[in-house]
C-alpha positions as CSV (number, residue, x, y, z in Angstrom):
1,M,14.3,29.6,-1.8
2,A,13.3,27.9,1.4
3,T,15.7,26.1,3.6
4,A,15.3,22.4,4.4
5,A,14.1,23.3,7.9
6,E,11.5,25.7,6.5
7,E,10.3,23.1,4.1
8,V,9.9,20.6,6.9
9,A,8.0,23.1,9.0
10,A,5.7,24.0,6.1
11,H,5.1,20.3,5.4
12,R,4.2,19.7,9.0
13,R,1.7,22.7,9.1
14,I,-0.1,21.3,6.0
15,L,-0.3,17.8,7.4
16,D,-1.4,19.0,10.9
17,A,-4.2,21.1,9.3
18,I,-5.4,18.1,7.2
19,D,-5.2,15.8,10.2
20,A,-7.3,18.2,12.2
21,G,-10.2,17.4,9.9
22,G,-11.5,20.9,9.0
23,P,-11.8,22.2,5.5
24,V,-8.3,22.7,4.0
25,F,-7.2,23.8,0.5
26,V,-3.7,23.1,-0.8
27,T,-2.6,24.7,-3.9
28,F,0.2,22.8,-5.7
29,S,2.5,24.7,-8.0
30,G,6.0,24.8,-9.3
31,S,8.5,27.7,-9.5
32,W,9.1,26.8,-13.2
33,C,5.4,26.8,-14.0
34,A,4.2,29.9,-16.0
35,S,0.5,29.0,-15.4
36,C,1.2,28.8,-11.7
37,R,2.7,32.3,-11.6
38,S,-0.2,33.8,-13.6
39,A,-2.8,32.1,-11.4
40,R,-1.1,32.8,-8.0
41,P,-2.6,36.3,-7.5
42,F,-6.2,35.2,-7.9
43,I,-5.6,32.1,-5.9
44,E,-4.1,34.2,-3.1
45,A,-7.1,36.6,-3.3
46,A,-9.6,33.8,-3.0
47,A,-7.7,32.3,0.0
48,A,-7.8,35.7,1.7
49,A,-11.5,36.2,0.9
50,H,-12.4,32.7,2.4
51,A,-9.9,32.6,5.3
52,A,-12.8,32.4,7.8
53,E,-14.3,29.3,6.1
54,A,-11.2,27.2,5.5
55,Q,-7.4,27.0,5.8
56,F,-5.4,27.6,2.7
57,F,-1.8,26.5,2.0
58,H,0.6,26.8,-0.9
59,A,2.8,23.8,-1.7
60,D,5.7,23.4,-4.1
61,V,5.0,20.2,-6.0
62,A,8.7,19.3,-5.9
63,V,8.7,19.4,-2.0
64,E,5.2,18.0,-1.5
65,E,5.4,15.4,-4.4
66,P,4.1,12.5,-2.3
67,L,1.0,14.5,-1.2
68,A,0.5,15.7,-4.8
69,R,0.7,12.2,-6.1
70,E,-1.8,11.0,-3.4
71,C,-4.2,13.7,-4.5
72,G,-3.9,12.7,-8.2
73,V,-2.2,16.0,-9.3
74,S,-1.3,15.7,-13.0
75,K,-1.5,19.4,-14.1
76,L,-0.3,22.5,-12.4
77,P,-1.5,24.6,-10.8
78,A,-3.9,22.3,-8.9
79,V,-6.0,23.0,-5.8
80,A,-6.9,20.1,-3.6
81,F,-9.7,20.2,-1.0
82,F,-9.5,18.1,2.2
83,R,-12.1,17.5,4.8
84,D,-12.1,15.0,7.6
85,G,-8.4,14.2,6.9
86,D,-9.0,13.0,3.3
87,D,-8.7,14.6,-0.1
88,Q,-12.2,15.1,-1.5
89,E,-11.9,17.2,-4.6
90,L,-9.3,18.5,-7.0
91,L,-9.4,21.5,-9.4
92,T,-6.7,21.5,-12.0
93,W,-5.6,24.1,-14.6
94,P,-7.0,25.7,-16.6
95,F,-9.5,27.5,-14.3
96,T,-10.6,31.1,-14.0
97,P,-11.1,33.2,-10.8
98,S,-14.8,32.6,-11.0
99,G,-14.3,28.9,-11.5
100,L,-12.1,28.9,-8.4
101,E,-14.7,30.7,-6.4
102,R,-17.4,28.2,-7.5
103,F,-15.0,25.3,-6.5
104,I,-14.4,26.8,-3.0
105,G,-18.2,27.4,-2.5
106,Q,-19.1,23.9,-3.6
107,C,-16.4,22.3,-1.3
108,V,-17.0,24.4,1.8
109,R,-20.7,25.3,1.6
110,G,-22.1,22.8,-0.9
111,D,-23.1,25.7,-3.3
């Protein structure tokens, strides 16, 4: 479990990345969420595969609740896409690895 200082630092990194205006994906999940645990490996694999195209962050919905609410997160896991400092798109569970790949491609490259 993260300390309060670690949570503040992680929160600041997410907000700084969003404020910088580039493409940013934030995955919202919860430690209690079984779907989040099952999706995490393929979400992390997609983040690694597309690290050159965008920044990727993981956020605990309990810690980042205001940001999750602002993005309209109602189901977990959820992946929010930001560009130019604003949330643009939201992908919510259920989704497949190929669905996540399509979402990333559409957001970043307009595929």
